[in-house]
C-alpha positions as CSV (number, residue, x, y, z in Angstrom):
1,M,126.9,132.8,43.7
2,N,128.1,132.5,40.3
3,V,126.0,135.3,37.8
4,P,124.5,133.8,35.2
5,N,125.9,134.8,31.8
6,A,122.6,136.1,30.5
7,V,122.4,138.7,33.6
8,E,126.4,139.3,32.6
9,K,125.1,140.3,29.3
10,A,122.2,142.2,30.0
11,A,124.3,144.0,32.6
12,N,127.2,144.3,30.0
13,H,126.8,148.2,29.3
14,L,127.6,149.0,32.9
15,T,129.6,146.9,34.2
16,G,132.0,147.1,30.6
17,Q,131.8,151.1,30.9
18,F,132.8,151.2,35.0
19,D,134.5,147.5,35.2
20,C,132.7,146.6,37.4
21,G,131.1,142.9,38.7
22,V,127.1,142.4,39.8
23,K,126.2,141.2,42.5
24,C,122.4,139.2,43.8
25,M,120.3,140.5,45.9
26,G,118.4,137.9,46.5
27,K,115.1,136.4,45.5
28,Y,112.4,138.4,44.0
29,D,109.2,137.1,43.4
30,G,110.7,133.5,43.2
31,K,113.3,135.3,40.7
32,D,116.7,136.1,41.7
33,A,117.6,139.4,41.1
34,Y,120.8,141.2,40.4
35,I,122.4,144.3,40.8
36,A,125.2,145.8,38.8
37,D,128.1,146.7,41.5
38,L,129.5,150.2,40.4
39,P,132.7,151.8,41.7
40,D,131.9,154.2,44.3
41,G,130.7,157.1,43.2
42,V,129.5,156.5,40.1
43,S,126.4,158.1,39.5
44,I,124.2,156.6,36.5
45,G,120.7,157.7,37.2
46,F,117.9,155.2,38.0
47,P,119.3,151.9,38.6
48,E,118.3,148.7,36.9
49,V,117.2,145.4,38.7
50,Y,118.0,142.4,36.6
51,L,115.5,139.5,37.0
52,Y,116.9,135.9,36.4
53,K,114.6,132.6,36.0
54,D,114.8,129.6,33.9
55,G,117.6,131.0,31.7
56,Q,115.3,134.6,31.0
57,V,116.8,138.0,32.1
58,E,113.9,140.9,33.0
59,V,115.4,144.3,32.6
60,I,113.6,146.3,35.2
61,G,114.1,150.0,35.5
62,A,112.4,153.0,37.8
63,P,110.5,152.8,39.4
64,M,109.6,149.6,39.9
65,S,113.6,149.0,40.3
66,F,113.6,151.0,43.8
67,G,111.0,149.0,45.0
68,I,112.7,145.3,44.6
69,I,115.5,147.1,46.0
70,D,113.7,148.5,48.6
71,A,112.4,145.2,49.7
72,L,115.6,143.0,49.4
73,V,118.0,145.7,50.9
74,E,118.0,146.6,54.3
75,D,119.9,149.9,53.7
76,A,119.6,150.6,50.3
77,G,123.2,153.2,51.0
78,E,124.9,150.0,51.0
79,L,124.2,149.8,47.2
80,D,125.0,153.4,46.4
81,V,121.4,154.0,45.2
82,E,119.9,157.4,45.6
């Protein structure tokens, strides 16, 4: 799945700093949910989730981001989220 430019732009502060991409976790509340695909061993504190629909990006921080990740990822360790 191609990552929309609007999502890449919203996540640029992480993807640019850590030279990584963004991956889709699935659908949440009718929107595509993305997260920065950080390299192993990188810890940024609370994760951000990027919800995308119809050209609009909604950046979700903690604590709501944890609920979205929990709903979409069977093993949150796959995303290195603590």
